[in-house]
PyMOL Python script that loads the backbone (N, CA, C, O; Angstrom):
from pymol import cmd

cmd.read_pdbstr("""\
ATOM      1  N   MET A   1       8.381  19.711  12.368  1.00  0.00           N
ATOM      2  CA  MET A   1       9.223  18.356  11.791  1.00  0.00           C
ATOM      3  C   MET A   1       9.552  18.859  10.358  1.00  0.00           C
ATOM      4  O   MET A   1       8.697  19.229   9.554  1.00  0.00           O
ATOM      5  N   SER A   2      10.973  18.826  10.118  1.00  0.00           N
ATOM      6  CA  SER A   2      11.105  19.607   8.725  1.00  0.00           C
ATOM      7  C   SER A   2      10.401  18.556   7.622  1.00  0.00           C
ATOM      8  O   SER A   2       9.526  18.974   6.863  1.00  0.00           O
ATOM      9  N   GLU A   3      10.664  17.735   7.603  1.00  0.00           N
ATOM     10  CA  GLU A   3      10.110  16.617   7.018  1.00  0.00           C
ATOM     11  C   GLU A   3       8.111  17.157   6.219  1.00  0.00           C
ATOM     12  O   GLU A   3       7.733  17.044   5.053  1.00  0.00           O
ATOM     13  N   ASN A   4       7.545  17.543   7.093  1.00  0.00           N
ATOM     14  CA  ASN A   4       6.336  18.199   7.267  1.00  0.00           C
ATOM     15  C   ASN A   4       6.413  19.426   6.284  1.00  0.00           C
ATOM     16  O   ASN A   4       7.071  20.458   6.416  1.00  0.00           O
ATOM     17  N   ARG A   5       5.546  19.036   5.236  1.00  0.00           N
ATOM     18  CA  ARG A   5       5.264  20.317   4.394  1.00  0.00           C
ATOM     19  C   ARG A   5       3.543  20.288   3.951  1.00  0.00           C
ATOM     20  O   ARG A   5       2.906  19.718   3.066  1.00  0.00           O
ATOM     21  N   ASP A   6       3.146  21.357   5.235  1.00  0.00           N
ATOM     22  CA  ASP A   6       1.597  21.061   4.917  1.00  0.00           C
ATOM     23  C   ASP A   6       1.011  20.140   4.830  1.00  0.00           C
ATOM     24  O   ASP A   6       0.212  20.237   3.898  1.00  0.00           O
ATOM     25  N   ASN A   7       0.971  19.384   5.241  1.00  0.00           N
ATOM     26  CA  ASN A   7       0.061  17.601   5.230  1.00  0.00           C
ATOM     27  C   ASN A   7       0.654  16.759   4.419  1.00  0.00           C
ATOM     28  O   ASN A   7       0.054  15.901   3.771  1.00  0.00           O
ATOM     29  N   GLU A   8       2.069  16.983   4.402  1.00  0.00           N
ATOM     30  CA  GLU A   8       2.836  15.941   3.717  1.00  0.00           C
ATOM     31  C   GLU A   8       4.149  15.577   4.714  1.00  0.00           C
ATOM     32  O   GLU A   8       4.648  16.184   5.661  1.00  0.00           O
ATOM     33  N   TYR A   9       4.419  14.505   4.160  1.00  0.00           N
ATOM     34  CA  TYR A   9       5.874  14.030   4.670  1.00  0.00           C
ATOM     35  C   TYR A   9       6.539  13.537   3.849  1.00  0.00           C
ATOM     36  O   TYR A   9       5.943  12.675   3.203  1.00  0.00           O
ATOM     37  N   VAL A  10       7.568  13.711   3.572  1.00  0.00           N
ATOM     38  CA  VAL A  10       8.569  13.213   2.730  1.00  0.00           C
ATOM     39  C   VAL A  10       9.732  12.195   3.844  1.00  0.00           C
ATOM     40  O   VAL A  10      10.420  12.294   4.860  1.00  0.00           O
ATOM     41  N   ILE A  11       9.278  11.117   2.657  1.00  0.00           N
ATOM     42  CA  ILE A  11      10.324   9.879   3.975  1.00  0.00           C
ATOM     43  C   ILE A  11      11.577  10.415   3.127  1.00  0.00           C
ATOM     44  O   ILE A  11      11.578  10.944   2.015  1.00  0.00           O
ATOM     45  N   ARG A  12      12.636  10.117   3.983  1.00  0.00           N
ATOM     46  CA  ARG A  12      13.960  10.000   3.516  1.00  0.00           C
ATOM     47  C   ARG A  12      14.775   8.467   4.594  1.00  0.00           C
ATOM     48  O   ARG A  12      15.755   7.765   4.347  1.00  0.00           O
ATOM     49  N   ASN A  13      13.943   8.470   5.606  1.00  0.00           N
ATOM     50  CA  ASN A  13      14.561   7.228   6.157  1.00  0.00           C
ATOM     51  C   ASN A  13      13.341   6.588   6.901  1.00  0.00           C
ATOM     52  O   ASN A  13      12.173   6.779   6.563  1.00  0.00           O
ATOM     53  N   TYR A  14      13.840   5.614   8.211  1.00  0.00           N
ATOM     54  CA  TYR A  14      12.855   4.942   8.718  1.00  0.00           C
ATOM     55  C   TYR A  14      12.329   5.678   9.764  1.00  0.00           C
ATOM     56  O   TYR A  14      11.176   5.554  10.176  1.00  0.00           O
ATOM     57  N   GLN A  15      13.229   6.505  10.236  1.00  0.00           N
ATOM     58  CA  GLN A  15      12.298   7.173  11.538  1.00  0.00           C
ATOM     59  C   GLN A  15      11.333   8.026  10.804  1.00  0.00           C
ATOM     60  O   GLN A  15      10.187   8.050  11.251  1.00  0.00           O
ATOM     61  N   SER A  16      11.655   8.856   9.561  1.00  0.00           N
ATOM     62  CA  SER A  16      10.722   9.622   9.033  1.00  0.00           C
ATOM     63  C   SER A  16       9.293   9.168   8.813  1.00  0.00           C
ATOM     64  O   SER A  16       8.213   9.734   8.984  1.00  0.00           O
ATOM     65  N   PHE A  17       9.776   7.469   8.199  1.00  0.00           N
ATOM     66  CA  PHE A  17       8.559   7.025   7.491  1.00  0.00           C
ATOM     67  C   PHE A  17       7.651   6.269   9.210  1.00  0.00           C
ATOM     68  O   PHE A  17       6.456   5.989   9.302  1.00  0.00           O
ATOM     69  N   GLY A  18       8.354   6.175   9.940  1.00  0.00           N
ATOM     70  CA  GLY A  18       7.591   6.090  11.487  1.00  0.00           C
ATOM     71  C   GLY A  18       6.520   7.126  11.654  1.00  0.00           C
ATOM     72  O   GLY A  18       5.298   6.977  11.634  1.00  0.00           O
ATOM     73  N   ARG A  19       7.311   8.316  11.839  1.00  0.00           N
ATOM     74  CA  ARG A  19       6.575   9.612  12.467  1.00  0.00           C
ATOM     75  C   ARG A  19       5.662  10.110  11.446  1.00  0.00           C
ATOM     76  O   ARG A  19       4.746  10.841  11.823  1.00  0.00           O
ATOM     77  N   ALA A  20       5.780   9.806  10.135  1.00  0.00           N
ATOM     78  CA  ALA A  20       4.557  10.143   9.260  1.00  0.00           C
ATOM     79  C   ALA A  20       3.116   9.337   9.697  1.00  0.00           C
ATOM     80  O   ALA A  20       2.056   9.839  10.073  1.00  0.00           O
ATOM     81  N   PHE A  21       3.369   8.320   9.563  1.00  0.00           N
ATOM     82  CA  PHE A  21       2.458   7.411  10.113  1.00  0.00           C
ATOM     83  C   PHE A  21       1.568   7.106  11.508  1.00  0.00           C
ATOM     84  O   PHE A  21       0.487   6.686  11.920  1.00  0.00           O
ATOM     85  N   ARG A  22       3.213   7.790  12.015  1.00  0.00           N
ATOM     86  CA  ARG A  22       2.261   7.871  13.861  1.00  0.00           C
ATOM     87  C   ARG A  22       1.413   9.271  13.656  1.00  0.00           C
ATOM     88  O   ARG A  22       0.334   9.239  14.248  1.00  0.00           O
ATOM     89  N   GLU A  23       1.706  10.627  12.860  1.00  0.00           N
ATOM     90  CA  GLU A  23       1.195  11.300  13.115  1.00  0.00           C
ATOM     91  C   GLU A  23      -0.193  11.225  12.463  1.00  0.00           C
ATOM     92  O   GLU A  23      -1.192  11.583  13.086  1.00  0.00           O
ATOM     93  N   PHE A  24      -0.256  10.731  11.130  1.00  0.00           N
ATOM     94  CA  PHE A  24      -1.477  10.789  10.375  1.00  0.00           C
ATOM     95  C   PHE A  24      -2.465   9.404  10.975  1.00  0.00           C
ATOM     96  O   PHE A  24      -3.575   9.250  10.466  1.00  0.00           O
ATOM     97  N   ARG A  25      -2.063   8.582  11.898  1.00  0.00           N
ATOM     98  CA  ARG A  25      -2.873   7.955  12.742  1.00  0.00           C
ATOM     99  C   ARG A  25      -3.752   8.383  13.661  1.00  0.00           C
ATOM    100  O   ARG A  25      -4.930   8.076  13.839  1.00  0.00           O
ATOM    101  N   SER A  26      -2.766   9.422  14.445  1.00  0.00           N
ATOM    102  CA  SER A  26      -3.282   9.873  15.579  1.00  0.00           C
ATOM    103  C   SER A  26      -4.408  11.058  14.931  1.00  0.00           C
ATOM    104  O   SER A  26      -5.605  11.169  15.198  1.00  0.00           O
ATOM    105  N   ARG A  27      -3.785  11.668  14.237  1.00  0.00           N
ATOM    106  CA  ARG A  27      -4.737  12.686  13.946  1.00  0.00           C
ATOM    107  C   ARG A  27      -6.305  12.020  13.572  1.00  0.00           C
ATOM    108  O   ARG A  27      -7.383  12.498  13.925  1.00  0.00           O
ATOM    109  N   GLN A  28      -6.108  10.909  12.838  1.00  0.00           N
ATOM    110  CA  GLN A  28      -7.290  10.033  13.125  1.00  0.00           C
ATOM    111  C   GLN A  28      -8.123   9.820  13.962  1.00  0.00           C
ATOM    112  O   GLN A  28      -9.273   9.507  13.653  1.00  0.00           O
ATOM    113  N   GLY A  29      -7.754   9.933  15.083  1.00  0.00           N
ATOM    114  CA  GLY A  29      -8.061   9.274  16.689  1.00  0.00           C
ATOM    115  C   GLY A  29      -7.916   8.280  16.574  1.00  0.00           C
ATOM    116  O   GLY A  29      -8.746   7.756  17.318  1.00  0.00           O
ATOM    117  N   ILE A  30      -7.178   7.287  15.931  1.00  0.00           N
ATOM    118  CA  ILE A  30      -7.404   5.779  15.679  1.00  0.00           C
ATOM    119  C   ILE A  30      -5.758   5.057  16.521  1.00  0.00           C
ATOM    120  O   ILE A  30      -4.664   5.130  15.960  1.00  0.00           O
ATOM    121  N   THR A  31      -5.945   4.483  17.755  1.00  0.00           N
ATOM    122  CA  THR A  31      -5.152   3.961  18.524  1.00  0.00           C
ATOM    123  C   THR A  31      -4.157   3.144  17.490  1.00  0.00           C
ATOM    124  O   THR A  31      -4.449   3.134  16.294  1.00  0.00           O
ATOM    125  N   GLN A  32      -3.305   2.650  17.833  1.00  0.00           N
ATOM    126  CA  GLN A  32      -2.365   1.543  17.359  1.00  0.00           C
ATOM    127  C   GLN A  32      -3.478   0.091  17.460  1.00  0.00           C
ATOM    128  O   GLN A  32      -3.768  -0.516  16.429  1.00  0.00           O
ATOM    129  N   ALA A  33      -3.927  -0.259  18.581  1.00  0.00           N
ATOM    130  CA  ALA A  33      -4.492  -1.522  18.686  1.00  0.00           C
ATOM    131  C   ALA A  33      -6.131  -1.577  17.412  1.00  0.00           C
ATOM    132  O   ALA A  33      -6.600  -2.530  16.789  1.00  0.00           O
ATOM    133  N   GLU A  34      -6.534  -0.219  17.477  1.00  0.00           N
ATOM    134  CA  GLU A  34      -7.710  -0.369  16.308  1.00  0.00           C
ATOM    135  C   GLU A  34      -7.098  -0.357  15.061  1.00  0.00           C
ATOM    136  O   GLU A  34      -7.746  -0.725  14.081  1.00  0.00           O
ATOM    137  N   LEU A  35      -5.874   0.035  14.946  1.00  0.00           N
ATOM    138  CA  LEU A  35      -5.261   0.236  13.114  1.00  0.00           C
ATOM    139  C   LEU A  35      -4.922  -1.125  12.828  1.00  0.00           C
ATOM    140  O   LEU A  35      -5.243  -1.676  11.775  1.00  0.00           O
ATOM    141  N   ALA A  36      -4.034  -1.883  14.096  1.00  0.00           N
ATOM    142  CA  ALA A  36      -3.768  -3.654  14.029  1.00  0.00           C
ATOM    143  C   ALA A  36      -4.977  -4.080  13.397  1.00  0.00           C
ATOM    144  O   ALA A  36      -5.066  -4.707  12.341  1.00  0.00           O
ATOM    145  N   GLU A  37      -6.216  -3.546  14.395  1.00  0.00           N
ATOM    146  CA  GLU A  37      -7.451  -4.760  13.935  1.00  0.00           C
ATOM    147  C   GLU A  37      -7.877  -4.361  12.117  1.00  0.00           C
ATOM    148  O   GLU A  37      -7.998  -5.092  11.134  1.00  0.00           O
ATOM    149  N   ILE A  38      -7.961  -3.400  12.239  1.00  0.00           N
ATOM    150  CA  ILE A  38      -8.537  -2.929  10.675  1.00  0.00           C
ATOM    151  C   ILE A  38      -7.739  -3.508   9.947  1.00  0.00           C
ATOM    152  O   ILE A  38      -8.221  -4.410   9.263  1.00  0.00           O
ATOM    153  N   THR A  39      -6.124  -3.206   9.797  1.00  0.00           N
ATOM    154  CA  THR A  39      -5.055  -3.800   8.599  1.00  0.00           C
ATOM    155  C   THR A  39      -5.016  -5.520   8.738  1.00  0.00           C
ATOM    156  O   THR A  39      -4.762  -6.342   7.858  1.00  0.00           O
ATOM    157  N   ASN A  40      -5.350  -5.732  10.117  1.00  0.00           N
ATOM    158  CA  ASN A  40      -4.895  -7.126  10.424  1.00  0.00           C
ATOM    159  C   ASN A  40      -3.466  -7.496  10.478  1.00  0.00           C
ATOM    160  O   ASN A  40      -3.088  -8.591  10.062  1.00  0.00           O
ATOM    161  N   LEU A  41      -2.644  -6.603  10.985  1.00  0.00           N
ATOM    162  CA  LEU A  41      -1.340  -6.347  11.536  1.00  0.00           C
ATOM    163  C   LEU A  41      -1.121  -6.661  13.016  1.00  0.00           C
ATOM    164  O   LEU A  41      -2.134  -6.681  13.717  1.00  0.00           O
ATOM    165  N   HIS A  42      -0.222  -6.849  13.452  1.00  0.00           N
ATOM    166  CA  HIS A  42       0.332  -7.225  15.027  1.00  0.00           C
ATOM    167  C   HIS A  42       0.122  -6.038  15.379  1.00  0.00           C
ATOM    168  O   HIS A  42       0.272  -5.394  14.341  1.00  0.00           O
ATOM    169  N   ARG A  43      -0.214  -5.118  16.455  1.00  0.00           N
ATOM    170  CA  ARG A  43       0.168  -3.840  17.185  1.00  0.00           C
ATOM    171  C   ARG A  43       1.097  -3.940  17.703  1.00  0.00           C
ATOM    172  O   ARG A  43       1.186  -2.918  18.383  1.00  0.00           O
ATOM    173  N   SER A  44       2.248  -4.756  17.923  1.00  0.00           N
ATOM    174  CA  SER A  44       3.533  -4.776  18.294  1.00  0.00           C
ATOM    175  C   SER A  44       4.271  -3.990  16.967  1.00  0.00           C
ATOM    176  O   SER A  44       5.109  -3.090  17.016  1.00  0.00           O
ATOM    177  N   TYR A  45       3.622  -4.695  15.669  1.00  0.00           N
ATOM    178  CA  TYR A  45       4.424  -4.296  14.229  1.00  0.00           C
ATOM    179  C   TYR A  45       3.895  -2.873  14.015  1.00  0.00           C
ATOM    180  O   TYR A  45       4.733  -2.223  13.390  1.00  0.00           O
ATOM    181  N   ILE A  46       3.371  -2.531  14.158  1.00  0.00           N
ATOM    182  CA  ILE A  46       2.900  -1.027  14.164  1.00  0.00           C
ATOM    183  C   ILE A  46       3.183  -0.394  15.027  1.00  0.00           C
ATOM    184  O   ILE A  46       2.799   0.755  14.813  1.00  0.00           O
ATOM    185  N   SER A  47       3.860  -0.523  16.307  1.00  0.00           N
ATOM    186  CA  SER A  47       4.378   0.448  17.148  1.00  0.00           C
ATOM    187  C   SER A  47       5.934   0.118  16.533  1.00  0.00           C
ATOM    188  O   SER A  47       6.774   1.016  16.478  1.00  0.00           O
ATOM    189  N   THR A  48       6.170  -1.020  16.160  1.00  0.00           N
ATOM    190  CA  THR A  48       7.772  -0.999  15.543  1.00  0.00           C
ATOM    191  C   THR A  48       7.874   0.008  14.187  1.00  0.00           C
ATOM    192  O   THR A  48       8.846   0.754  14.305  1.00  0.00           O
ATOM    193  N   LEU A  49       7.232   0.193  13.111  1.00  0.00           N
ATOM    194  CA  LEU A  49       7.199   0.779  12.370  1.00  0.00           C
ATOM    195  C   LEU A  49       6.809   2.251  12.533  1.00  0.00           C
ATOM    196  O   LEU A  49       7.003   3.201  11.774  1.00  0.00           O
ATOM    197  N   GLU A  50       6.257   2.190  13.627  1.00  0.00           N
ATOM    198  CA  GLU A  50       5.977   3.883  14.325  1.00  0.00           C
ATOM    199  C   GLU A  50       7.665   4.304  15.024  1.00  0.00           C
ATOM    200  O   GLU A  50       8.369   5.290  14.808  1.00  0.00           O
ATOM    201  N   GLY A  51       7.819   3.506  15.613  1.00  0.00           N
ATOM    202  CA  GLY A  51       8.839   3.993  16.240  1.00  0.00           C
ATOM    203  C   GLY A  51      10.525   4.419  15.452  1.00  0.00           C
ATOM    204  O   GLY A  51      11.607   4.855  15.845  1.00  0.00           O
ATOM    205  N   GLY A  52      10.023   4.057  14.397  1.00  0.00           N
ATOM    206  CA  GLY A  52      11.364   4.159  13.136  1.00  0.00           C
ATOM    207  C   GLY A  52      12.357   3.124  13.218  1.00  0.00           C
ATOM    208  O   GLY A  52      13.467   3.493  12.832  1.00  0.00           O
ATOM    209  N   VAL A  53      12.266   1.766  13.665  1.00  0.00           N
ATOM    210  CA  VAL A  53      12.685   0.884  13.694  1.00  0.00           C
ATOM    211  C   VAL A  53      13.215   0.598  12.016  1.00  0.00           C
ATOM    212  O   VAL A  53      12.565   0.980  11.043  1.00  0.00           O
ATOM    213  N   ASN A  54      14.274  -0.008  11.950  1.00  0.00           N
ATOM    214  CA  ASN A  54      14.691  -0.414  10.169  1.00  0.00           C
ATOM    215  C   ASN A  54      14.208  -1.697  10.048  1.00  0.00           C
ATOM    216  O   ASN A  54      14.877  -2.685  10.350  1.00  0.00           O
ATOM    217  N   THR A  55      12.412  -1.759   9.370  1.00  0.00           N
ATOM    218  CA  THR A  55      12.666  -3.085   8.709  1.00  0.00           C
ATOM    219  C   THR A  55      12.742  -3.588   7.595  1.00  0.00           C
ATOM    220  O   THR A  55      13.204  -2.862   6.715  1.00  0.00           O
ATOM    221  N   GLU A  56      12.438  -4.613   7.323  1.00  0.00           N
ATOM    222  CA  GLU A  56      13.113  -5.095   6.325  1.00  0.00           C
ATOM    223  C   GLU A  56      11.842  -4.036   4.686  1.00  0.00           C
ATOM    224  O   GLU A  56      11.897  -3.208   3.777  1.00  0.00           O
ATOM    225  N   ALA A  57      11.164  -4.741   5.238  1.00  0.00           N
ATOM    226  CA  ALA A  57       9.987  -3.903   3.972  1.00  0.00           C
ATOM    227  C   ALA A  57      10.555  -2.379   4.119  1.00  0.00           C
ATOM    228  O   ALA A  57      11.132  -2.041   3.085  1.00  0.00           O
ATOM    229  N   VAL A  58      10.548  -1.625   4.872  1.00  0.00           N
ATOM    230  CA  VAL A  58      10.841  -0.305   4.926  1.00  0.00           C
ATOM    231  C   VAL A  58      12.065   0.278   4.385  1.00  0.00           C
ATOM    232  O   VAL A  58      12.302   1.306   3.749  1.00  0.00           O
ATOM    233  N   ARG A  59      13.011  -1.017   4.980  1.00  0.00           N
ATOM    234  CA  ARG A  59      14.509  -0.800   4.242  1.00  0.00           C
ATOM    235  C   ARG A  59      14.900  -0.649   2.725  1.00  0.00           C
ATOM    236  O   ARG A  59      15.682   0.149   2.209  1.00  0.00           O
ATOM    237  N   ARG A  60      14.021  -1.789   2.071  1.00  0.00           N
ATOM    238  CA  ARG A  60      13.835  -1.714   1.035  1.00  0.00           C
ATOM    239  C   ARG A  60      13.526  -0.840  -0.216  1.00  0.00           C
ATOM    240  O   ARG A  60      14.023  -0.613  -1.319  1.00  0.00           O
ATOM    241  N   LEU A  61      12.252  -0.400   0.661  1.00  0.00           N
ATOM    242  CA  LEU A  61      11.728   0.994  -0.096  1.00  0.00           C
ATOM    243  C   LEU A  61      12.734   2.236   0.315  1.00  0.00           C
ATOM    244  O   LEU A  61      12.999   2.890  -0.694  1.00  0.00           O
ATOM    245  N   VAL A  62      12.994   2.447   0.799  1.00  0.00           N
ATOM    246  CA  VAL A  62      14.095   3.525   0.774  1.00  0.00           C
ATOM    247  C   VAL A  62      15.143   3.220  -0.235  1.00  0.00           C
ATOM    248  O   VAL A  62      15.378   3.912  -1.226  1.00  0.00           O
ATOM    249  N   VAL A  63      15.738   2.147   0.096  1.00  0.00           N
ATOM    250  CA  VAL A  63      16.920   1.928  -0.724  1.00  0.00           C
ATOM    251  C   VAL A  63      16.529   2.232  -2.278  1.00  0.00           C
ATOM    252  O   VAL A  63      17.154   2.913  -3.092  1.00  0.00           O
ATOM    253  N   LEU A  64      15.247   1.485  -2.449  1.00  0.00           N
ATOM    254  CA  LEU A  64      15.234   1.608  -3.966  1.00  0.00           C
ATOM    255  C   LEU A  64      14.489   3.313  -4.409  1.00  0.00           C
ATOM    256  O   LEU A  64      14.632   3.945  -5.455  1.00  0.00           O
ATOM    257  N   ALA A  65      14.008   3.531  -3.655  1.00  0.00           N
ATOM    258  CA  ALA A  65      13.665   5.059  -3.758  1.00  0.00           C
ATOM    259  C   ALA A  65      14.895   6.001  -3.862  1.00  0.00           C
ATOM    260  O   ALA A  65      14.843   6.950  -4.645  1.00  0.00           O
ATOM    261  N   ARG A  66      16.125   5.754  -3.020  1.00  0.00           N
ATOM    262  CA  ARG A  66      17.250   6.606  -3.031  1.00  0.00           C
ATOM    263  C   ARG A  66      17.855   5.773  -4.573  1.00  0.00           C
ATOM    264  O   ARG A  66      17.938   6.515  -5.552  1.00  0.00           O
ATOM    265  N   ALA A  67      18.133   4.744  -4.709  1.00  0.00           N
ATOM    266  CA  ALA A  67      18.702   4.446  -6.143  1.00  0.00           C
ATOM    267  C   ALA A  67      18.024   5.241  -7.003  1.00  0.00           C
ATOM    268  O   ALA A  67      18.671   6.143  -7.534  1.00  0.00           O
ATOM    269  N   LEU A  68      16.710   5.109  -7.308  1.00  0.00           N
ATOM    270  CA  LEU A  68      16.026   5.895  -8.463  1.00  0.00           C
ATOM    271  C   LEU A  68      16.118   7.420  -8.578  1.00  0.00           C
ATOM    272  O   LEU A  68      16.045   8.124  -9.585  1.00  0.00           O
ATOM    273  N   GLU A  69      16.308   7.774  -7.216  1.00  0.00           N
ATOM    274  CA  GLU A  69      16.610   9.583  -7.317  1.00  0.00           C
ATOM    275  C   GLU A  69      15.021   9.772  -6.774  1.00  0.00           C
ATOM    276  O   GLU A  69      14.385  10.792  -7.037  1.00  0.00           O
ATOM    277  N   LEU A  70      14.592   8.914  -6.165  1.00  0.00           N
ATOM    278  CA  LEU A  70      12.683   9.442  -5.885  1.00  0.00           C
ATOM    279  C   LEU A  70      12.570   9.839  -5.035  1.00  0.00           C
ATOM    280  O   LEU A  70      13.398   9.456  -4.208  1.00  0.00           O
ATOM    281  N   GLU A  71      11.353  11.048  -4.452  1.00  0.00           N
ATOM    282  CA  GLU A  71      10.851  10.617  -2.983  1.00  0.00           C
ATOM    283  C   GLU A  71       9.863   9.816  -2.810  1.00  0.00           C
ATOM    284  O   GLU A  71       9.244   9.461  -3.813  1.00  0.00           O
ATOM    285  N   ILE A  72       9.529   9.407  -1.717  1.00  0.00           N
ATOM    286  CA  ILE A  72       8.723   9.010  -1.060  1.00  0.00           C
ATOM    287  C   ILE A  72       7.663   9.893  -0.029  1.00  0.00           C
ATOM    288  O   ILE A  72       7.880   9.911   1.183  1.00  0.00           O
ATOM    289  N   VAL A  73       6.176  10.821  -0.802  1.00  0.00           N
ATOM    290  CA  VAL A  73       5.703  11.291   0.013  1.00  0.00           C
ATOM    291  C   VAL A  73       4.362  10.824   0.791  1.00  0.00           C
ATOM    292  O   VAL A  73       3.428  10.538   0.043  1.00  0.00           O
ATOM    293  N   VAL A  74       4.179  10.730   1.873  1.00  0.00           N
ATOM    294  CA  VAL A  74       2.955  10.417   2.694  1.00  0.00           C
ATOM    295  C   VAL A  74       1.897  11.612   2.627  1.00  0.00           C
ATOM    296  O   VAL A  74       2.163  12.793   2.847  1.00  0.00           O
ATOM    297  N   ARG A  75       0.732  11.123   2.307  1.00  0.00           N
ATOM    298  CA  ARG A  75       0.199  12.789   2.301  1.00  0.00           C
ATOM    299  C   ARG A  75      -1.076  11.421   2.748  1.00  0.00           C
ATOM    300  O   ARG A  75      -1.006  10.206   2.563  1.00  0.00           O
ATOM    301  N   PRO A  76      -2.385  12.436   3.509  1.00  0.00           N
ATOM    302  CA  PRO A  76      -4.060  11.736   2.893  1.00  0.00           C
ATOM    303  C   PRO A  76      -4.492  11.781   1.703  1.00  0.00           C
ATOM    304  O   PRO A  76      -4.180  12.670   0.910  1.00  0.00           O
ATOM    305  N   HIS A  77      -5.189  10.915   1.471  1.00  0.00           N
ATOM    306  CA  HIS A  77      -5.649  10.790   0.246  1.00  0.00           C
ATOM    307  C   HIS A  77      -6.815  11.718  -0.384  1.00  0.00           C
ATOM    308  O   HIS A  77      -7.736  12.051   0.361  1.00  0.00           O
ATOM    309  N   GLN A  78      -6.809  12.012  -1.307  1.00  0.00           N
ATOM    310  CA  GLN A  78      -7.478  13.742  -2.046  1.00  0.00           C
ATOM    311  C   GLN A  78      -8.706  13.283  -1.583  1.00  0.00           C
ATOM    312  O   GLN A  78      -9.196  14.321  -1.139  1.00  0.00           O
ATOM    313  N   GLY A  79      -9.836  12.058  -1.329  1.00  0.00           N
ATOM    314  CA  GLY A  79     -10.724  12.095  -1.214  1.00  0.00           C
ATOM    315  C   GLY A  79     -11.357  12.175   0.391  1.00  0.00           C
ATOM    316  O   GLY A  79     -12.523  12.298   0.766  1.00  0.00           O
ATOM    317  N   ALA A  80      -9.958  12.038   1.239  1.00  0.00           N
ATOM    318  CA  ALA A  80     -10.112  11.919   2.406  1.00  0.00           C
ATOM    319  C   ALA A  80     -10.158  13.261   3.341  1.00  0.00           C
ATOM    320  O   ALA A  80      -9.458  14.263   3.195  1.00  0.00           O
ATOM    321  N   SER A  81     -11.387  12.979   4.565  1.00  0.00           N
ATOM    322  CA  SER A  81     -11.761  14.491   5.135  1.00  0.00           C
ATOM    323  C   SER A  81     -10.428  14.927   6.017  1.00  0.00           C
ATOM    324  O   SER A  81     -10.392  16.021   6.581  1.00  0.00           O
TER     325      SER A  81
END
""", "prot")
cmd.dss("prot")
cmd.show_as("cartoon", "prot")
cmd.util.cbc("prot")
cmd.orient("prot")
C-alpha cells in the first residue's frame, strides 16, 4: 500500500483513512463488533469508516489538513506493543 511506511499510514483521503484503521484493527485481532463495544460506536459506523466512505467528520479533517498543508499520519502509539 503506497501510504504505508513501516507502520505508518499517511491519510490523504477518505479511503486511506479507512484502510489505515482497518489494518491496525486487524493487526490487533479486534473485530469491528469488539471495537464498537470498546468505543461505544455502532459497528456499522466503523464499517462505514473502514470502507472509505466520505463521512462528515473525516471530510472535515481532510479538508482542514489540506488547507493548512498538513499531513495526517496514523501510527501505533509509542508505548503500544
